[in-house]
N, C-alpha and C positions, 0 to 999 in steps of 0.2 A: 208612687215612691217620690219622696222629697230629696232632691239632689243638691248637695252643698259642696262647693269647691273650697279647699283648704290651702292656705299659704303655709306649707309645712316648715319653711326655713326662716320665717319671720318671727323674731322674738329673742329675748335674752337666753332662753334655755332650749332653743330649737335645735334639732327637730324632736328630741326625746319627749318633752312635755306635750308638744302638739300631737305627736303620734299616739301617745298613751291616752290623751284626752279624746282623740278620735275613736279609739277602741272602746273607751267607756261610753261614749255617746252611741256607738253602734249597738252595744249590749243593752242599753236602756231603751232605745227607739228602734223598733223593728221595721219601721217604714222609712228608714233613712239610708241614703246612698252617698258615700263620700268619695271625692276625687282629690287626692293629695298631690300638690305640685312641689317638687323639690328633688334633692339628690336621691336617686333611687336606691343606691347602695346603703346610704345612711338610714333611709326610711325602712328598708327591709330588715336591717340589723335591729332596729328598735321594735319592729313588729314581731320579730322572732322571740323577743323577750317579753312580749305583752300578754301572752296566754291566749286562750281560745276566743275567737270572734268569727263572725260570718264573713269569710273572705270574698264571697260573691257580691258583697255590698261595699267593697273598697277597691279603688283603682288608683294607680300611681302614674303621674305624668312626669317624666324625668326633665329636670332643668339643671343648668350648669352654673348659674350665677345667683348671688344673694345681694340684696340691697341692705347695707348696714345702717344702723340708727344714726350714725354721724354724717352720712352722705347728704348732699344737697338734693332734695326730692325731685325737682323738675329735671335736673341733669341726669340723675340716676335712672328715672323712669324712661327717659328718651334714649339713653345709651345702653342700658342693660336689658336688652330685648329678651334675653333668655333667663332672666331672673325669675324666681318663684312667684314674686308679686305680680310682675307684668304678665307672665304667662297665665296666672290665675285669672286676672281681669280679662285677658283676651278670650279665654275659654268661656268666661261668664257672658261676655258680649256675644259670642258665637252661639249661645244657647245651650251649652253643654250642661248647665246647671241652673238652679233657681236663685241661689244665694252664695255668698262668699264670707269666709272668716279669716282674719289675719291678725297676728300679734306683732307685726312688723312696724316699721317707722310710720308714725301717724301722717307725717307729711307726704311720704311716698304713697300710702294707701289713698289719701285724699286726692293727690295729683293723678294717680292712675285711675281713680274713680271718675274724675272729671274729664281727663283727656281720652281715656280708652272707652269707658262705659257710657259716660254722658249723664246729664241731669234729666229729670222729668220735665217735660215741656211746661213752661210757666213758672217753674221754681227759680227764684232769683239766685239763691245760693244754698248748697247743701249744709246741714247743720249736724254737729256731733252731739249725740244724745245718750249719756249714760244714765243708769239708775242708781241713786244714792240711798243707802239704808236710812230708814226713819224709825222713830220709836213705836210706830204702829205696826211695823212689819210689812207694810204694803210697798215701800219704795217710792222715792220721788224722782221724777225725770227732770234733767236739766238740759235745755237746748237754747243756746249753743255752749259747749264747754271748751272751745279752743280752736275751732276751724276758721272762724271769721273774727279777727281782732277788731276791725272797724265795721260798723253796720249802719244801714239805712233803715228807716221805719218798715219798708216792705219786707226786709229780711227777717225782722223779728215777728212780723205778722205771719209770714210763712213758717217760721219756727213753731209758732203756736198751733197753726193748722196741722203741720206734719206730726208734731209730738202728740197731739190729740188723737190723730189717726193711729199712731204707733201704740199708744196706751190701750186703745180698743182692740187693734188687730193682734197684738202679741200678748197682751195681759188681760184681755176681756173686760177692761174698765169701761163701763157705759157712762157716757156724758162726763168724761174726766174734767176735774176742776183745774183751771189754768190761772197762774199768777205771774205778774211781771216783777222781776227782781229790781228793787229800787232802794233808795236811802230813806224811805218813809212810806206810809200807806196812803197819805193824802194825795189827791189828784194833782196838786200844784208842785209836788216833790219831784226831784230829778232834773236831769238835763232836758233841753228841748226835745231830744230824741225820745226820752221816756214819756214825756207828756203827750207827744204826738201818737206814740204807739198805744198808750193807755186809752186815748180817745178813740183810736181806730178799733181796738179790740172790743170796746163796749158796743160797737155797732154790728159785730159779726155774730149773728144768731146761733150759728152752729158751734160756736166756742162757748163753753161754760166758764166765762171769765169772772174771776173773783177780785180783780183789781190789783193794785200794787201790793207787794209783800216785801218783807225785809229778810236779810240773810239768815236770821235765827229761825225763820219759819220753814226753811228747807228740810231740816231733819225732824221737825215736829209733825209734818205730814198733813197739814190742813189743806194743801193743794196736791194734785197728782203730777202737775207739770209746772216747771219754773222756766220762764222765758227770759233770755238775756243775751247780750253780745258775747262773743267768744272770749274777749279779754277778761271781762267781769266773771264769766262762768268758769274760766280756767282757774282764776284766783280762788273763787268760792269752793270748787271741788278740791283743789290742792290744800286749802286751809282746813277743810273738813277731814281730809286724809291725815294731815299733820296733827290735827287735834286728837284724832283717834289713836295715832301712834304714841303721842305724848301721854295720854291718859293711861294707855296700856303699860307704858314703861314706868310711870309713876306708881301704878298699882303693884306691879311686880316688885319694884324696889321696896315699897312700904311693907308688903307682905313677907319680905325676906329680912326685915330689919332685926328681928329678934325671935326668940322661941314663941312668945305669946302671939306675935303677929302671924307666925307660921301656923299656929293652932287655929287662929281665927280664919286664916285663909282656907284651911282644910274643911272647916265647918261651912264656909261660904262657897266652896268650889262649884256646887251645882248651879248657884245663881250666877257666878262669874262666867261659867261656860255658856249659859243661856244668853247672857249679855253679849259675850264675844260672838256667839253664833248669829245673834240678831243684827250685829253691826259688821259682819264679815263681807267685805267688798267683793271677794271672789264668788260668793253666793249670788251676787247681783249680775255677774257676767261682765260683758264689755259694753262698748258704746256703738249704737247704730248710726251710720251715716245716712241721715234722712234727706231725701231729695234726689238721690241717684236713681237711675232707671231700673235698678234691681237691688235686692237686699244685700247690704254689706255691713258686717259687724266687725268692729275694731276691738280686739282684746287688749288687755294690759300688756305692756312690753315684757313684764316679768311673770306673765301667766304661767301657772303650773297646771297639772293634770285636771284637777277639779274645776278650776276657773275656766279653762279652755273648753271643757266639755259643756259647761253652762253657756258659753258663747255660741257653740254649735246649736244647742237647744233654742237659744234666742233666735238665731237665724231661721231655723226650721219653723218655729212658731210664727214669726213674722211673715214667712212665705205662705204658710197655711192660712194665715189670717188675711191674706191678700193686701198686705200693707201698701205696696206701690200703687195699686189701683185706687185704694182709699185716699191716699195722699193726692193723687192726680184729680180725683173727683172733687175734693174739698178746695183745692187750689183753683180749679176751673170754675166752680160754683161761686167763689167769692172774688174772682179776678176783677169783675166790673166794679164792685163796691170799693175794693181796696184802691184800685187805680183812680177812681173818681175822687176819693177823699185825698189821695196824695196830690193829685193835680190841683185840688181846691186849696191845699196848703201852699203850693207853689205860687 
């Protein structure tokens, strides 16, 4: 049985959407056991409206506090000891489960992950890794998308190693192709950071490195993993999200312009729905915090039922694919090579 802890109070629509997402996940996966951390009264009220599910595979741990999106993460994690987020991470560290899912504050989840759970030995920094829809339907991973605004070469090398392990463990991608996000594909492009990372990644045999890529390549799907610092990655992911919303709004406006436009929309509705489904971020789930000592998935703050259920599926797949052990093995295997080259540059 795969055991996943749920931060049931984290998120814009908690606990309703989280609880319903859990019920959906239990119905789909018969080998799943969920532990929900949060206000027991509220959780039970939502469960009573959720319909039939296997009650023997769901457990509630009552908590009395919630960390809000606007709170200072470090302060909140240190002072709100009985918050759903802190209790969830504490239970995970104690071995009550194999993974954790939260739609709460990204800063709080990262802080609790590092302070309570801890990193895998040898990992310089954990990286936040979402899956972005691409036109091939396979999804493109971006690591890091916001956890580390300033990075050193070793951080980006570790992102490449960890995301490669994640692509294989959770999605079954053998020998995933990795690209470094840059302002051009030539080796001389980018800041000194990019040039050094580019040179390092070329020397690591276990990474299927494709070289520098540009932002337009992310959604085209020529690589499985895109490596970048958190500042750049956050801008890239938010730009893609904004572009998708803008295109959707423009299409809706144009199809409502007049009667002929509405008729054309009716004739094209099947195609429109397929395009929308292929670019649906909820279908991709959340972002995995790669580099923590156990599997942690961070869902969107506005996650609803379907998206949260996908996050739970992500966490379960990563656990079953032995993600943490694979990351540890790759980091250990390449530690000597990476450190030797970094020392050479210094």
